C-alpha positions in Angstrom: 18.5 -128.7 -63.7 19.2 -129.9 -60.2 22.9 -130.3 -59.3 22.5 -132.4 -56.2 23.7 -136.0 -56.6 23.1 -135.9 -60.3 24.3 -138.9 -62.1 26.9 -140.0 -59.5 27.3 -143.4 -58.0 27.1 -143.7 -54.2 29.9 -141.9 -52.4 32.6 -144.0 -50.7 34.1 -142.7 -47.5 34.2 -139.2 -46.2 36.2 -136.0 -46.3 39.9 -137.0 -46.2 41.6 -136.5 -42.9 45.0 -134.9 -42.6 47.6 -137.1 -44.3 50.4 -136.1 -42.0 53.7 -134.5 -42.7 55.5 -135.5 -45.9 58.6 -137.6 -45.7 61.3 -136.0 -47.8 62.0 -139.0 -49.9 61.7 -139.0 -53.6 62.6 -142.3 -55.2 62.8 -143.1 -58.8 61.5 -146.6 -59.3 63.5 -149.1 -61.3 61.7 -149.5 -64.6 60.9 -153.1 -65.4 59.6 -153.4 -68.9 57.1 -156.3 -69.2 57.7 -158.7 -72.1 56.2 -157.5 -75.3 55.7 -153.9 -74.3 57.6 -152.6 -77.4 54.6 -153.0 -79.7 54.2 -150.7 -82.6 52.5 -147.3 -82.2 49.7 -146.2 -84.3 51.1 -145.1 -87.6 51.4 -141.4 -88.2 51.1 -141.8 -91.9 47.3 -141.1 -91.8 46.6 -144.3 -93.8 43.5 -145.9 -92.2 44.5 -149.4 -93.4 47.8 -149.1 -91.5 46.1 -147.7 -88.4 43.5 -150.5 -88.4 46.3 -153.1 -88.8 48.0 -151.6 -85.8 44.9 -151.8 -83.7 44.3 -155.4 -84.7 48.0 -156.3 -84.1 47.9 -154.7 -80.6 44.8 -156.6 -79.6 46.2 -159.8 -80.9 48.8 -159.6 -78.1 48.3 -161.6 -74.9 46.2 -159.6 -72.5 46.5 -159.4 -68.7 43.4 -160.7 -66.9 44.6 -159.5 -63.6 44.2 -155.7 -64.1 41.2 -154.9 -61.9 41.4 -153.7 -58.3 41.3 -156.7 -56.0 41.4 -154.9 -52.7 40.5 -151.2 -52.3 41.7 -151.0 -48.7 41.0 -148.2 -46.3 40.6 -144.6 -47.3 44.0 -143.0 -48.1 45.8 -146.3 -47.7 47.1 -145.7 -51.2 46.1 -143.0 -53.7 47.8 -140.9 -56.3 47.6 -138.6 -59.4 49.7 -137.8 -62.5 51.1 -134.4 -63.5 49.8 -135.0 -67.1 46.2 -135.8 -68.1 47.7 -137.1 -71.3 51.1 -137.6 -73.0 52.3 -138.4 -76.5 53.9 -141.8 -77.0 57.4 -141.8 -75.7 56.8 -138.9 -73.3 56.9 -139.3 -69.6 54.8 -138.2 -66.6 55.3 -138.1 -62.8 53.2 -139.9 -60.3 52.4 -138.3 -57.0 51.5 -141.1 -54.5 50.6 -141.1 -50.9 50.3 -144.2 -48.8 50.1 -145.1 -45.2 52.2 -148.2 -45.8 55.9 -148.8 -46.2 55.9 -148.8 -50.0 54.1 -149.5 -53.2 54.4 -150.6 -56.8 52.8 -149.2 -60.0 51.7 -151.0 -63.1 50.4 -149.6 -66.4 47.6 -151.3 -68.2 46.5 -150.3 -71.7 42.7 -150.8 -72.0 41.4 -152.6 -75.1 40.0 -156.0 -76.1 42.9 -158.5 -75.9 40.8 -161.6 -76.5 38.4 -160.7 -73.7 41.1 -159.9 -71.1 40.3 -156.2 -71.9 43.8 -154.9 -70.8 47.5 -155.5 -71.3 50.2 -154.6 -68.8 52.9 -152.6 -70.6 55.0 -151.5 -67.7 55.6 -152.0 -64.0 57.8 -150.3 -61.4 60.1 -151.7 -58.8 59.3 -151.2 -55.2 59.0 -147.5 -54.2 59.3 -146.3 -50.7 56.0 -145.2 -49.2 55.3 -141.6 -48.0 52.2 -140.3 -46.3 51.9 -137.0 -48.1 50.5 -133.6 -47.1 46.9 -132.8 -46.3 44.7 -131.3 -49.0 45.1 -127.6 -49.6 41.9 -125.6 -50.2 41.6 -122.3 -51.9 39.0 -120.4 -49.8 38.0 -118.2 -52.7 37.1 -120.9 -55.2 37.1 -123.8 -52.8 39.5 -125.6 -55.1 41.2 -128.6 -53.6 44.7 -129.6 -54.5 47.2 -132.1 -53.1 50.6 -130.3 -52.6 52.6 -133.5 -52.8 56.1 -134.4 -53.8 56.6 -136.6 -56.9 57.2 -140.3 -56.1 58.4 -141.6 -59.5 58.7 -140.8 -63.2 57.0 -143.1 -65.6 58.4 -143.4 -69.2 56.0 -144.4 -72.0 58.6 -145.6 -74.6 57.0 -148.3 -76.6 53.5 -147.6 -75.3 50.8 -147.5 -78.0 48.3 -144.7 -77.9 45.3 -145.5 -75.8 43.5 -145.2 -72.5 45.6 -146.4 -69.6 45.0 -147.2 -66.0 48.0 -147.1 -63.6 47.3 -149.5 -60.8 49.0 -148.6 -57.5 49.4 -151.4 -55.0 50.5 -150.7 -51.5 52.6 -153.0 -49.4 49.4 -153.9 -47.6 47.8 -155.0 -50.9 45.4 -152.0 -51.1 45.0 -150.7 -54.6 43.9 -147.6 -56.5 43.9 -146.4 -60.1 45.4 -143.3 -61.8 44.0 -142.8 -65.3 46.4 -141.5 -68.0 45.8 -141.2 -71.8 48.6 -141.7 -74.3 47.2 -139.5 -77.0 47.6 -140.2 -80.7 50.0 -137.9 -82.5 47.8 -138.0 -85.6 44.1 -138.6 -86.0 44.1 -138.9 -89.8 41.8 -141.6 -91.0 40.8 -142.6 -87.5 37.9 -142.5 -85.1 39.0 -140.4 -82.1 38.0 -141.8 -78.7 37.6 -138.9 -76.3 38.1 -139.5 -72.6 35.7 -137.2 -70.7 38.3 -135.9 -68.3 36.6 -132.6 -67.4 33.5 -134.5 -66.3 35.5 -137.0 -64.3 37.0 -134.0 -62.4 33.7 -132.1 -62.0 32.4 -135.0 -59.9 35.6 -135.7 -58.0 34.9 -135.3 -54.3 38.5 -136.0 -53.1 39.3 -133.4 -50.5 35.6 -132.6 -49.7 34.6 -130.4 -52.7 33.5 -130.9 -56.3 31.4 -128.8 -58.6 28.2 -130.1 -57.0 28.7 -129.9 -53.3 31.0 -129.2 -50.4 31.4 -130.4 -46.8 27.8 -129.3 -46.0 26.5 -131.8 -48.4 24.7 -129.1 -50.3 25.3 -126.6 -53.1 26.0 -123.5 -51.1 29.6 -124.4 -50.4 30.5 -126.3 -53.6 33.7 -125.5 -55.5 33.8 -123.0 -58.4 36.9 -124.7 -59.9 38.4 -128.2 -59.6 42.0 -129.2 -60.0 43.7 -132.2 -61.7 46.4 -131.7 -59.0 44.7 -134.3 -56.8 43.7 -138.0 -56.8 40.2 -139.1 -58.0 37.9 -140.4 -55.3 36.6 -143.9 -55.1 38.7 -146.4 -57.0 40.4 -143.6 -58.9 38.7 -144.4 -62.2 35.0 -144.9 -61.4 33.7 -142.7 -64.2 36.0 -144.3 -66.7 35.0 -147.8 -65.8 31.2 -147.0 -65.8 30.9 -144.8 -68.8 33.8 -145.5 -71.1 35.7 -148.8 -70.7 33.0 -151.1 -72.2 32.8 -149.0 -75.4 36.6 -148.9 -75.7 36.8 -152.6 -75.4 34.3 -153.0 -78.2 35.9 -150.4 -80.5 39.3 -152.1 -80.1 37.7 -155.5 -80.7 36.3 -154.2 -84.0 39.8 -153.4 -85.2 38.9 -150.1 -86.8 41.5 -147.3 -87.0 41.4 -145.5 -83.6 43.0 -142.4 -82.1 42.9 -141.4 -78.4 42.6 -138.0 -76.8 41.0 -136.2 -73.8 38.7 -133.2 -73.3 41.9 -131.3 -72.3 43.5 -132.2 -75.6 40.4 -131.1 -77.6 40.6 -127.8 -75.8 44.3 -127.2 -76.2 45.0 -128.5 -79.8 43.3 -126.8 -82.7 44.4 -129.5 -85.1 43.4 -132.5 -83.0 40.6 -133.6 -85.3 42.4 -132.8 -88.6 41.8 -135.6 -91.0 39.8 -137.6 -88.5 36.9 -139.9 -89.6 34.9 -139.5 -86.5 34.7 -138.3 -82.9 33.4 -140.7 -80.2 32.3 -139.2 -77.0 31.2 -141.7 -74.4 28.7 -142.1 -71.6 29.0 -138.8 -69.7 30.8 -135.8 -71.4 29.1 -132.9 -69.8 31.7 -130.1 -69.3 32.9 -128.4 -72.5 34.9 -125.2 -73.1 34.2 -122.8 -76.0 37.3 -124.2 -77.8 36.1 -127.8 -77.4 32.7 -127.0 -78.8 34.1 -124.9 -81.7 36.6 -127.5 -82.8 34.0 -130.3 -82.7 31.5 -128.2 -84.7 34.1 -127.2 -87.2 35.2 -130.8 -87.6 31.5 -131.8 -88.2 31.3 -129.1 -90.8 34.3 -130.6 -92.6 32.7 -134.1 -92.7 33.8 -135.6 -89.4 31.2 -137.9 -87.9 30.3 -137.5 -84.2 28.6 -140.0 -81.9 27.4 -139.1 -78.4 27.1 -142.5 -76.6 25.6 -140.9 -73.5 23.3 -138.0 -72.4 23.8 -134.6 -70.8 26.8 -133.9 -73.1 28.0 -130.4 -73.8 25.7 -129.1 -71.0 28.0 -127.1 -68.9 30.1 -124.2 -70.2 33.6 -124.2 -68.6 36.9 -122.4 -68.8 40.3 -123.9 -68.2 43.0 -122.4 -66.0 46.5 -123.3 -65.0 47.9 -124.8 -61.8 51.5 -125.1 -60.4 51.8 -128.3 -62.5 50.9 -126.8 -65.8 48.3 -125.3 -68.1 44.7 -126.5 -68.5 44.7 -128.4 -65.2 41.9 -126.3 -63.6 38.3 -126.7 -64.7 36.4 -123.5 -63.9 32.6 -123.6 -63.7 30.6 -121.2 -61.5 27.3 -122.5 -62.9 26.0 -118.9 -62.5 26.9 -116.1 -64.8 26.3 -113.5 -62.1 28.7 -115.2 -59.7 31.5 -115.6 -62.4 34.0 -112.7 -62.3 34.2 -113.1 -66.1 30.8 -111.5 -66.4 32.5 -108.1 -65.9 35.0 -108.5 -68.8 33.7 -111.2 -71.2 30.1 -112.3 -70.6 30.2 -114.7 -73.5 32.7 -116.8 -71.5 30.9 -117.0 -68.2 30.4 -120.5 -66.9 26.8 -121.6 -66.7 24.7 -124.1 -68.7 25.3 -123.5 -72.4 21.6 -122.9 -73.0 21.4 -120.0 -70.4 22.0 -116.3 -70.7 24.0 -114.1 -71.2 24.7 -115.8 -74.5 22.4 -118.8 -74.9 23.8 -121.5 -77.1 21.8 -124.7 -76.5 23.7 -127.9 -77.1 21.1 -129.3 -79.4 22.8 -127.3 -82.1 25.6 -129.8 -82.2 24.1 -132.9 -80.6 20.7 -132.8 -82.2 18.9 -133.3 -78.9 19.8 -132.0 -75.5 19.7 -132.7 -71.8 16.1 -133.1 -70.4 15.9 -135.1 -67.2 17.4 -136.3 -64.0 16.7 -138.7 -62.4 15.5 -140.6 -65.4 14.4 -144.3 -65.5 12.9 -146.3 -68.3 13.1 -148.6 -71.3 14.8 -147.6 -74.5 11.9 -147.7 -77.0 12.4 -148.0 -80.7 10.5 -145.5 -82.9 12.1 -146.0 -86.3 12.8 -149.8 -86.6 14.2 -149.4 -90.1 16.7 -146.8 -89.1 20.0 -148.0 -90.6 21.7 -148.6 -87.2 18.9 -150.8 -86.0 18.8 -153.1 -89.1 19.7 -156.6 -88.3 18.8 -156.2 -84.6 15.3 -157.7 -85.0 13.5 -154.7 -83.5 10.1 -153.4 -84.4 8.3 -150.2 -83.6 7.8 -150.2 -79.9 10.4 -152.7 -79.0 11.6 -152.0 -75.5 14.9 -152.5 -73.7 14.3 -152.2 -70.0 16.6 -150.1 -67.9 18.6 -148.7 -70.8 17.4 -145.1 -70.2 18.8 -143.4 -67.2 20.0 -141.9 -64.9 20.0 -138.8 -67.2 18.2 -138.5 -70.5 18.0 -136.2 -73.5 15.1 -135.2 -75.8 14.3 -133.0 -78.8 14.7 -129.3 -78.0 11.3 -128.0 -79.2 12.4 -124.4 -78.8 15.5 -125.0 -81.0 18.0 -124.8 -82.3 17.4 -128.2 -83.9 19.2 -129.4 -87.1 16.6 -129.3 -89.9 17.7 -132.8 -90.9 17.1 -134.4 -87.5 15.6 -137.9 -87.4 14.2 -139.1 -84.1 14.8 -142.9 -83.9 13.7 -143.7 -80.4 10.9 -142.3 -78.3 11.1 -143.7 -74.8 8.4 -143.2 -72.2 10.3 -142.7 -68.9 9.8 -141.6 -65.3 11.5 -138.2 -64.8 11.7 -137.6 -61.1 8.1 -138.2 -60.0 6.5 -137.6 -63.4 6.3 -138.9 -66.9 8.4 -137.7 -69.8 9.7 -138.9 -73.2 13.4 -139.4 -74.0 14.7 -139.5 -77.5 17.6 -140.9 -79.5 18.5 -139.0 -82.7 20.5 -138.9 -85.9 21.2 -136.1 -88.4 23.4 -135.5 -91.4 25.0 -132.3 -92.7 25.9 -130.8 -96.1 29.5 -131.8 -95.4 28.3 -135.4 -95.3 28.9 -135.8 -91.5 26.5 -137.9 -89.5 25.8 -137.2 -85.8 24.2 -139.9 -83.7 23.0 -139.4 -80.1 21.7 -142.2 -77.9 19.9 -139.8 -75.5 20.7 -141.9 -72.4 23.7 -141.9 -70.1 23.3 -145.7 -69.5 24.0 -146.8 -73.1 27.7 -147.8 -72.5 26.9 -149.4 -69.1 24.1 -151.4 -70.9 26.8 -153.0 -73.0 27.7 -155.0 -69.8 24.2 -156.5 -69.7 22.9 -157.6 -66.4 26.1 -156.4 -64.7 24.9 -152.9 -65.4 21.9 -153.4 -63.1 18.8 -151.2 -63.3 16.9 -154.0 -65.1 19.2 -154.1 -68.1 19.0 -157.6 -69.6 20.8 -159.7 -72.2 18.6 -158.3 -74.9 19.6 -154.8 -74.0 23.3 -155.8 -74.0 23.0 -157.4 -77.4 21.2 -154.4 -78.9 23.5 -151.7 -77.6 26.6 -153.7 -78.5 25.4 -154.4 -82.1 24.3 -150.8 -82.7 27.5 -149.4 -81.4 29.6 -151.8 -83.5 27.7 -150.9 -86.6 28.1 -147.3 -85.8 31.8 -147.3 -85.2 32.6 -149.3 -88.3 30.5 -147.0 -90.4 32.1 -143.9 -88.9 35.6 -145.3 -89.7 34.6 -145.7 -93.3 33.9 -142.1 -94.0 31.1 -139.4 -93.8 28.0 -141.2 -92.8 25.7 -138.9 -94.7 27.0 -140.1 -98.0 25.7 -143.6 -97.5 23.1 -143.1 -94.7 21.4 -139.7 -95.1 19.0 -138.9 -92.3 15.3 -138.9 -92.9 14.0 -135.8 -91.1 11.0 -136.3 -88.9 11.4 -134.0 -85.9 9.0 -131.4 -87.2 6.1 -133.9 -87.4 6.9 -134.9 -83.9 7.0 -131.3 -82.6 3.3 -131.4 -81.8 3.1 -134.9 -80.6 2.3 -135.5 -76.9 5.3 -136.1 -74.5 
């Protein structure tokens, strides 16, 4: 696999310049609660009916159409990060903000459906004095970038329902950036868990000049070996979330099914995160997984918890977590080479390279069903099993094509294994892979526990739910198809183990000798 510019949108700006000496001003903003922000949290009783009612009631509230960034402004005009990737409802987190202007305000938006507004503002700060904070700090051993900043304000979450949030920072000049924060659910019982792919967001974060793919040279030779959450995200501050996750979250909330929210960091840290859950929903690009993450997802599947991979290239990179001055599990470690990883001398099973590679190969097809195959990929999602239960009612036939839906990365059946014996291949999509032809797959399998695991095999699935706005030739038919299939899937996952009502029909062995 080539690291390069794999799967990333065009870069905005360049390596941050020095931000100047910090002004020793730490100001707690006056908390101004927006009307209606005291809505009920998801119930912790574990009753799915109660949880579904809470989701429906939350999304019946008036949304806030003005939640998107209106003016990005110049590089470093306003940017920030939080000292928690996620908090439980009622907890608090600190924002670390740097701005070249005299001050800023912060607003918290819960992402959902809200009658099509897709967000609701639950909190806003008063005016906070602006500070141009310190320049990035770079660890020369691992090339890890951090922002050694002073906290700007503390944000309470009293009354905030669990969910995915965007904190919008607005500078005195009008420039804006996001800071993503998840308010995680205290209990997943009876719910479908929406997993924010925080480790992958961070892996591709070039703020400060380094990510896990490249460094200032523009190549791989000086890339980072570890990346820190103690820094802002590049671009708008939430580019990966907006591209690969937000459309699916809006749909799931619109459906009104019982939902819970968590992050990759939470799946790693909490062995009981998936206890009692009905399903686990990973979204468009969830590439970087630790051993604990994979173990907990696999164990949940084996207890009957459904899993859906609405993307491609998932569970491809093996990572470890480390701590930073702001807390545990705020460092994502990935050398991408077992021989370069110091862990090779003490615990080779925990070295950080692709999961499928030595010294202890564990291909991701064991849990996903299919696995990463191609970048750059481009092609039409092509139906192979038109009577597959998720495709019913969509009007598709064998060979129905949805242009542009496959890309920029794609998965396929792992012919070398391990492949679940019950794997059903439901799409076989001829694509262009680099300069040559290939075939991408979507798949489904069920287990003895009753769990069902669906994988779209394309990173563009969630984006395609935006239709023509996704670009790449995606059209209204592609939008309707991906939206309807996803809606059917999420409803069924919330009802219980998929295998009890929709057992898979294995066909991967008969396809093993097929061309492509």
